[in-house]
N, C-alpha and C positions, 0 to 999 in steps of 0.2 A: 301622677300620684300626689297625694297630699304629703306635706313635709314629714320626713322621718323623725324630726325633733318633736313635733307636736302630734300626738295621737288623737284623732277625732273620736268623739264619743257618740254612741247611738242611743236614742230614747224612743220609747213606745208610749203613745197616748192611749189611755185606758178605754177610749171609745172603740178600740179594736175588739173588746170583749163583749159577749152577749149580755143584754140587760139581766141584772140579778146575780152576776158573777160576784162571789165574795171577794173582798179586798185582799185577804191573805192569799187567795188563789191567783188573783191578778199579779201580785208581787212574785209569787213563786214561779208562775209560768213565764213571766217576763225575764226573770233572772236565768231560768233554765234554758231559755231560747238564746241567751248570750248578749242581751242588751245591757248597756252600762247604766241606764237610768229609766225611770218611769215618769210620765207626765199625767197627773190626775185631772179629771174633769170635776168642776164644782158648779152646782146649779141648785135650783129650788127643789128638784125632784130626785137628786142623788146620782150615784151612790154617796158622794160627799155633798153635804148640804151646809148651809150657813149656820143652822141652829144646833149642829152637833156639839157636844161638850168639848172644851179645849183639850181635855185629857185624851179624847179620841184621836185628834190630830197628832198629838205628841206620841201616842202609841203607834200610829201608822208610820210615823217617821222612824221609830225604833224598829218596827218590823221590816221596813225597807233596808235599814242598815244591817240588820241581822242576815238578810239574804244577799247582801253585797250590792245593793242598788242605791244610786243617787236618786233624789227626787228633783227632776229637771224643771218643774214648773207646775202651775195650776192654770188650766184652761177654763175661763169663765164662760159657761154656756147658758144662755137664757133664751126665752122666746124672742124672736126678732123684734117684736113690738117694744121690748124692754131695752132701750138703748139711749145713749146720751143725745141723739139727734131727734128723738121722737117729738111729735106735735104736742103730746100730752105732758103737762108738768109732772104729774105723778110718775109717769114712766121714766122720765129723765132723772127725777130724784131717786127712784128705786135703782136705776142703773148705777148712779154714783155711789149710793149706799152699798150696793153689792160689790162694787169694785173695791171700796175701802175694806169691806169685810173679807174679800178674797186676799187682799194684802196682809191682813192680820193672820189669816189662816196660813198664808205662805210662810210667815215668820215661824209659826208653830211647827210647820213641816220641815223647816230648815232649807227651804228653797229660796231663790232670789228672783224669780220670774213669775208674773201673772200675765197671761195672754188674754186679750180682750178684743171684741169687735168694736172698732172705734165709732161706727155710725152706720145707719141703714137709710138709703134713699128709697129703695123698694126691694121686695123679695124677688128671688129668681123666678122667671116665667111670667112676671106681672107686666102688663102693658101700661100701667099707671103708677106713678110714684106715690109713696106715702107722704113725702115731704120734698120740697124743692132741693136741688143740689146745693144751692147757696146756703139755704137754711141748715142743711145737714153739716156743711163745712163749718159754718160759724158756731153752731151749737157744740159740735164735737171739739172744735178748737178751744172754745171757752171752758168746757168740762175738763179737758186734759191740761189746760193751763193751771187749773186749780188742783187737779189730782196729782200733778207732778210733785207737789210739796208733800202730799200724803205718802207718795212712793219714796221720796228722799228721806223722810223721817224714819221709815222702816228699812231703808237700804234694799228695797225691792223694785226691780224694773217693771214698768207697765209696758208690755210689748203688744203692739197693735197689729192684728191680722188684716192685711190689705188686699185689695183686688176683688173683693166679693161684695154682694149686696148693693151693687151699682154705685159704690163710693170709693174714692181714691183709686182712680183707674189708670194712672200712668206713673212711671217712676219719677218724672220731674215734678209732678204735682205733689206726690207723696213726700219727696225730698223737701219741697218748699213748706209743706204742712209741718213736717218734723222740725225744720229749722225755725219756724215761727214759735213752736213750743220751746225750743232751745234748752233742752234738759237731757243730761245723760241718763235720766231715770225714765224717759219715754223713748221707746225704740220700735222697730218694725219686725213683724213676723211674716215670712213669705211662704206660701204653699205653691210648689212648682206646678201642680196640676191645675189649680184654680187660675193661676196667672196665665197658663198657656191658652185659655179660652179668650183672653183679652189682649195678650201680648206675648213677649218672650222672656222667660225667667232670667236668662243671662243679661238682658238689657236692664232689667230691674235690679239685679245684683250689682252691676257696675254703676248704675245710677244712684243707688242708695248708699253704697260704700259702708262706712263705719256705723251708719244708722241701723244696719241690719243686725239683729240680735238672735234670731231664731229662724231656722230653715226646716220646713216640712218637705221631705223628699217623698212625694206622691206622684204616681204616673197616671196617664189617661190616654184615651184615643179620641181624636177629634172627629167631628162630623155627626154627633148624635143630636137629638132634638134640643137638649139643653146646653149644647156647646161642647161637652166632653163627657166621656164615659170612663169611670174609674177602672183601672185594670192592675194586674200584677206589676210590680216594679221591673222595669226593663222590657216589658212587653208592649209599651205604648209608643206615643209619638214624641216624647221628650228627648232632646239631644243631650244626654248626660255628660259627655266629654266637654261640651261647651259650657255647661253649668259649672262643672268642677273647675274648669280653667278660670271662669269669672270669679269664683269664690277664692281661688288662689291669688288672683290679681288684687282683691281687696283685703287679703290676709284675714279672711274670716276665721274666727276661733271659737265660735259657738257650737252648740250641739247640733246633731242631725237627727231629726225626729220623724217618725212615721205616724201619720194621723189619718188612717183609713180603715177599710174592712179588715177583720182579723185573719181570715184565711188560715194559713199555717205559720205560726209565729217564728219557728225555726227557719222556714223558707224566707220570710220577710227579712229577718236579720242577715241571712246569707246574701240576699239580693242587695241590701243596704251596703254591706261590706264590699261587694263587687263594684258598686258605684263609687264608693269612696276611694277605691284603688285606681280609678281612671285618671 
């Protein structure tokens, strides 16, 4: 069990909701299901976009407070082609601009985390890379070395989702990458289901240590065509007791978020709580 002194908080990513769900409905349903926090998605096609008025973001923050929710972060979701490792100058510039815009929106929402995809070597299922691994590494490193100062100015962490898109595929490599950036304002986000298709989440947790700032507790079954099939929490192949033991070992004190299909929100929250009690 997690320490009785520290009560872990649960968060729901709004990708769990069907497209077109009103934001006030997202907030109400998340709170009623028993989550402590909500994590919004920001992208060019909504529901939260970069060009919404500042007052809209400030009002959303108020609505969240009114229903008793924290806003745990902003997940920056874009087309895979728009990333800091892209071959195209325009795409790299747009990725940086959108990251800075998301940092500003995070300030308005009163959250301290922006979750980003640090780079893309190639999309899932592709037999050919879009960019060489070395190019992706160097371009992503260069971008984050600059963006760390933007994050520090706003006191917002940039948290990099690792283990997907054929990039940052081991805990040791990811640790070295983060240590080269050398900033408390750039940290790591781990999705347990995505990591299981390339390694073992508990190894990543122990290898990353204090560099880990966000954990997505998602489950999956191995053996499908794409490496893993999402499933209900607790019904898959992830060894939850080992993961929770590793998180205790590194004294993880971040949130535990769910970033998957909506299903039944009350059921998801109950399954999260059962895992946290292991």
